[in-house]
VOGU-3710 file (C-alpha; in Angstrom, 3 decimals, decimal comma):
1> xxxxxxxxxx> -5,835/-14,127/9,779  -6,806/-11,588/12,437  -5,247/-8,455/10,995  -8,352/-7,335/9,099  -12,026/-7,825/9,912  -13,286/-5,270/7,409  -12,054/-4,244/3,980  -13,137/-0,822/2,772  -13,307/-0,318/-0,989  -13,908/3,295/-2,079
11> xxxxxxxxxx> -15,664/3,393/-5,456  -16,517/6,325/-7,693  -18,299/4,546/-10,542  -15,208/4,226/-12,722  -13,624/1,018/-13,982  -10,345/2,162/-12,462  -11,690/2,323/-8,909  -13,470/-1,032/-9,361  -10,129/-2,613/-10,257  -9,426/-2,757/-6,517
21> xxxxxxxxxx> -12,356/-5,134/-5,975  -10,620/-8,411/-7,028  -7,747/-7,674/-4,645  -10,195/-6,827/-1,879  -12,117/-10,057/-2,541  -8,924/-12,084/-2,325  -7,976/-10,543/0,999  -11,508/-10,973/2,330  -11,631/-14,613/1,232  -8,388/-15,295/3,062
31> xxxxxxxxxx> -9,232/-13,396/6,232  -12,984/-13,882/6,505  -13,385/-10,105/6,621  -16,498/-8,371/5,398  -16,404/-5,895/2,523  -17,651/-2,340/2,881  -18,248/-0,629/-0,460  -18,304/3,156/-0,117  -19,368/5,748/-2,635  -19,903/9,404/-1,902
41> xxxxxxxxxx> -21,611/12,239/-3,736  -21,074/15,982/-3,289  -23,383/17,968/-1,094  -26,154/19,607/-3,081  -25,606/23,381/-2,859  -28,542/25,595/-2,031  -28,147/27,552/-5,248  -29,051/24,479/-7,268  -32,380/24,174/-5,484  -35,445/26,007/-6,788
51> xxxxxxxxxx> -38,585/25,358/-4,744  -40,773/27,160/-7,315  -39,787/24,514/-9,854  -39,987/21,608/-7,447  -36,226/21,341/-6,977  -35,827/21,165/-3,231  -32,408/20,471/-1,833  -33,553/17,572/0,335  -35,361/15,897/-2,549  -32,382/16,311/-4,853
61> xxxxxxxxxx> -30,052/14,806/-2,226  -32,440/11,886/-1,736  -32,494/11,229/-5,468  -28,707/11,255/-5,679  -28,483/8,995/-2,640  -30,787/6,490/-4,349  -28,735/6,623/-7,552  -25,427/6,041/-5,760  -26,986/3,393/-3,547  -28,301/1,564/-6,612
71> xxxxxxxxxx> -24,798/1,460/-8,073  -23,385/-0,011/-4,856  -26,254/-2,502/-4,615  -25,431/-3,606/-8,152  -21,806/-4,201/-7,175  -22,926/-6,212/-4,157  -25,290/-8,311/-6,286  -22,493/-9,016/-8,744  -20,273/-10,254/-5,911  -23,057/-12,447/-4,547
81> xxxxxxxxxx> -23,651/-13,978/-7,984  -19,946/-14,759/-8,163  -20,329/-16,763/-4,966  -18,499/-14,311/-2,717  -19,082/-15,804/0,751  -18,492/-12,839/3,052  -20,836/-10,075/4,101  -20,951/-7,066/1,788  -22,126/-3,782/3,275  -22,706/-0,615/1,280
91> xxxxxxxxxx> -22,496/3,010/2,334  -23,815/5,767/0,071  -23,092/9,090/1,726  -23,394/12,770/0,945  -20,361/14,898/1,647  -16,622/15,150/0,975  -15,397/11,691/-0,022  -12,107/11,877/1,868  -13,838/12,828/5,134  -16,445/10,097/4,842
101> xxxxxxxxxx> -14,030/7,329/3,825  -11,614/8,315/6,587  -14,499/8,324/9,049  -15,518/4,807/8,016  -11,920/3,631/8,407  -11,342/5,353/11,729  -14,372/3,642/13,234  -12,467/0,367/13,010  -8,652/0,332/13,265  -8,643/-3,278/12,022
111> xxxxxxxxxx> -10,030/-2,228/8,648  -7,968/-2,428/5,475  -8,513/0,170/2,749  -8,259/-1,326/-0,756  -7,972/1,101/-3,647  -6,550/1,493/-7,115  -4,228/4,159/-8,455  -3,553/5,308/-11,982  0,109/4,299/-11,943  2,575/6,485/-13,802
121> xxxxxxxxxx> 2,012/10,056/-12,773  -0,933/9,057/-10,637  0,585/9,986/-7,296  1,431/13,450/-8,591  -2,264/13,946/-9,330  -3,103/12,568/-5,889  -0,944/15,170/-4,193  -2,825/17,956/-5,983  -5,709/17,345/-3,595  -7,398/14,102/-4,608
131> xxxxxxxxxx> -9,544/11,885/-2,436  -6,914/9,161/-2,142  -4,123/11,338/-0,770  -6,452/12,948/1,749  -7,790/9,606/2,915  -4,316/8,129/3,335  -3,170/11,203/5,195  -6,091/11,040/7,629  -6,082/7,394/8,728  -3,746/4,957/10,446
141> xxxxxxxxxx> -5,196/1,932/8,642  -3,069/-0,067/6,229  -3,808/0,434/2,541  -3,743/-2,174/-0,219  -2,994/-0,345/-3,473  -3,437/-1,824/-6,951  -1,927/0,009/-9,900  -4,109/0,461/-12,950  -3,751/2,834/-15,897  -4,934/3,162/-19,477
151> xxxxxxxxxx> -2,134/0,933/-20,778  -1,886/-1,748/-18,140  -4,093/-3,118/-15,371  -2,264/-6,161/-13,985  -4,478/-9,115/-13,180  -4,741/-9,921/-9,484  -3,688/-13,584/-9,043  -5,992/-16,225/-7,526  -3,646/-16,381/-4,543  -0,412/-14,828/-3,346
161> xxxxxxxxxx> 2,530/-17,216/-3,450  5,277/-14,679/-2,773  5,466/-11,744/-0,364  8,260/-9,206/-0,787  9,243/-7,233/2,316  11,749/-4,399/1,752  13,853/-3,643/4,822  16,312/-0,837/5,446  17,674/-1,680/8,887  15,221/0,484/10,824
171> xxxxxxxxxx> 12,431/-0,371/13,248  10,103/1,430/10,902  10,801/-0,969/8,060  10,492/-3,926/10,386  6,959/-2,902/11,381  5,798/-4,586/8,160  7,066/-7,998/9,285  4,030/-8,856/11,415  1,675/-8,207/8,523  3,867/-10,190/6,154
181> xxxxxxxxxx> 4,021/-13,130/8,534  0,252/-13,190/8,999  -0,313/-13,027/5,255  2,292/-15,709/4,534  0,628/-18,033/7,029  -2,781/-17,360/5,502  -1,786/-17,776/1,861  0,926/-20,383/2,504  3,267/-17,969/0,755  7,032/-17,556/0,789
191> xxxxxxxxxx> 8,471/-14,333/2,173  11,501/-12,719/0,570  13,269/-10,137/2,714  14,938/-7,606/0,454  17,544/-5,043/1,370  19,152/-2,584/-0,983  22,819/-1,870/-0,235  25,160/0,521/-2,043  27,652/-0,756/-4,556  31,365/-0,195/-3,986
201> xxxxxxxxxx> 31,496/3,273/-5,550  28,476/4,558/-3,669  29,802/3,123/-0,428  33,131/4,830/-1,060  31,601/8,240/-1,599  29,201/7,872/1,313  32,014/7,099/3,760  34,678/9,394/2,386  35,725/12,409/4,457  35,747/15,168/1,862
211> xxxxxxxxxx> 37,736/18,246/2,792  37,315/21,649/1,204  40,760/21,670/-0,467  41,658/18,023/-0,776  40,233/14,735/-1,884  38,561/12,059/0,152  40,236/10,289/3,020  38,866/7,258/4,806  40,005/4,460/7,067  39,600/1,652/4,531
221> xxxxxxxxxx> 42,259/1,109/1,891  40,185/-0,977/-0,444  36,837/0,056/-1,847  35,965/-3,592/-2,465  36,585/-4,360/1,193  34,205/-1,585/2,113  31,529/-2,997/-0,181  32,178/-6,464/1,219  31,598/-5,169/4,725  28,300/-3,635/3,620
231> xxxxxxxxxx> 27,191/-6,941/2,108  28,214/-8,863/5,236  26,354/-6,422/7,448  23,281/-6,725/5,241  23,393/-10,519/5,320  23,710/-10,509/9,109  20,781/-8,097/9,444  18,574/-10,150/7,112  19,467/-13,327/9,016  18,246/-11,717/12,207
241> xxxxxxxxxx> 15,000/-10,542/10,612  14,416/-13,997/9,122  14,973/-15,638/12,497  12,486/-13,255/14,099  9,883/-14,149/11,477  10,497/-17,888/11,778  10,159/-17,700/15,563  6,842/-15,853/15,357  5,459/-17,853/12,430  6,874/-21,387/12,513
251> xxxxxxxxxx> 6,733/-23,221/9,233  6,761/-20,275/6,828  9,459/-20,092/4,168  11,733/-17,069/4,373  14,258/-16,084/1,720  16,815/-13,272/1,898  18,197/-11,094/-0,844  20,594/-8,152/-0,922  20,676/-5,968/-4,028  23,081/-3,309/-5,258
261> xxxxxxxxxx> 20,276/-1,570/-7,149  18,520/1,399/-5,616  15,681/0,377/-3,332  12,723/1,113/-5,623  14,297/-0,595/-8,634  15,266/-3,630/-6,572  11,703/-4,031/-5,296  10,081/-3,577/-8,696  12,551/-5,923/-10,411  11,920/-8,638/-7,835
271> xxxxxxxxxx> 8,148/-8,222/-8,090  8,461/-8,776/-11,834  10,430/-11,990/-11,343  8,335/-13,653/-8,656  5,003/-15,156/-9,674  1,799/-14,249/-7,833  3,511/-11,769/-5,572  2,686/-8,740/-3,468  4,834/-6,142/-1,712  4,399/-5,377/1,993
281> xxxxxxxxxx> 6,233/-2,266/3,133  6,063/0,281/5,929  5,501/4,022/5,790  6,106/6,479/8,587  2,484/7,444/9,168  0,510/10,526/8,348  3,323/13,000/7,779  5,557/10,315/6,338  2,872/9,250/3,922  2,714/12,718/2,476
291> xxxxxxxxxx> 6,471/12,561/1,954  5,963/9,164/0,359  3,594/10,654/-2,184  6,178/13,243/-3,143  8,598/10,789/-4,719  9,860/8,324/-2,144  10,636/4,646/-2,522  7,062/3,652/-1,700  5,729/6,080/-4,293  7,986/4,634/-6,993
301> xxxxxxxxxx> 7,054/1,081/-6,072  3,313/1,751/-6,215  3,636/3,544/-9,555  5,823/0,934/-11,225  5,301/-2,458/-9,626  3,063/-4,890/-11,537  1,799/-6,344/-8,248  -0,347/-4,944/-5,398  1,379/-3,123/-2,565  0,300/-3,241/1,074
311> xxxxxxxxxx> 1,343/-0,015/2,777  1,597/-0,405/6,543  1,351/2,825/8,476  3,711/3,217/11,411  3,784/5,899/14,077  7,405/5,129/14,916  9,700/8,087/14,685  12,787/5,922/14,286  14,430/5,244/10,998  14,046/6,703/7,548
321> xxx> 12,386/3,969/5,537  10,058/6,289/3,685  12,695/8,565/2,255
//
């Protein structure tokens, strides 16, 4: 796989952040990418230094750098003892974590950022100014997010057998297909293209022409016919996407599924049914990612899915996949 040649794993010393390591190892094993473990520590303020008592700012920063570096070296040694074959680099840096991690990522656009999140309620905390939200808002790199909270930290499988790709009919959503195809070829996995379509009632209300004084009027006489048209359109769209994938990646298995559930529920439900799965989905980019963190489909998937989610950043202005 050529999509990633470096996988960045931000660590803060907690078990939660280290939960991203197995997923990062799996992706590195498959791609041959190196791992870069990053941990940052705050700048030592001048007011904490006291030269008369031997507390010089430079010496204090050096001591903290050694402490953080020792932690990262320990993580690297653990990986080596496990037989991890790829290169493991470590970066212990002083300064704001989001700036440093984003800087490491921006040096190489082919890097993947692998991180964990707390799950339920976690994204709300992220939007209050955390490292993760700032990093994701400052880079164009894809992010591989693993949910982990106090109640449940799903085990990363030894391989990925199923890849779920949600599509919404836009070019934005389709920007995830290349990544999914590469990953399916690497893991010998099956891709399931998933599209959420409205049920008959929702389709009716969406297409009704509501007047101020009267009820709805529309050109179809049968709500079921309207829903049938939506399902036929969805099937035709998914057929086209599947054909595109099969042409670019001969030999991979591609399944198609339309669901009447809302998009987030459909994705989470399918991820619960398919063994050894991951979700690959697109986001709009920097501004779109911030919207994602405020309650979009991607946000709900990351917070509720039992499987890792690969978020592919897209600069395309077309479509509304991240709403």
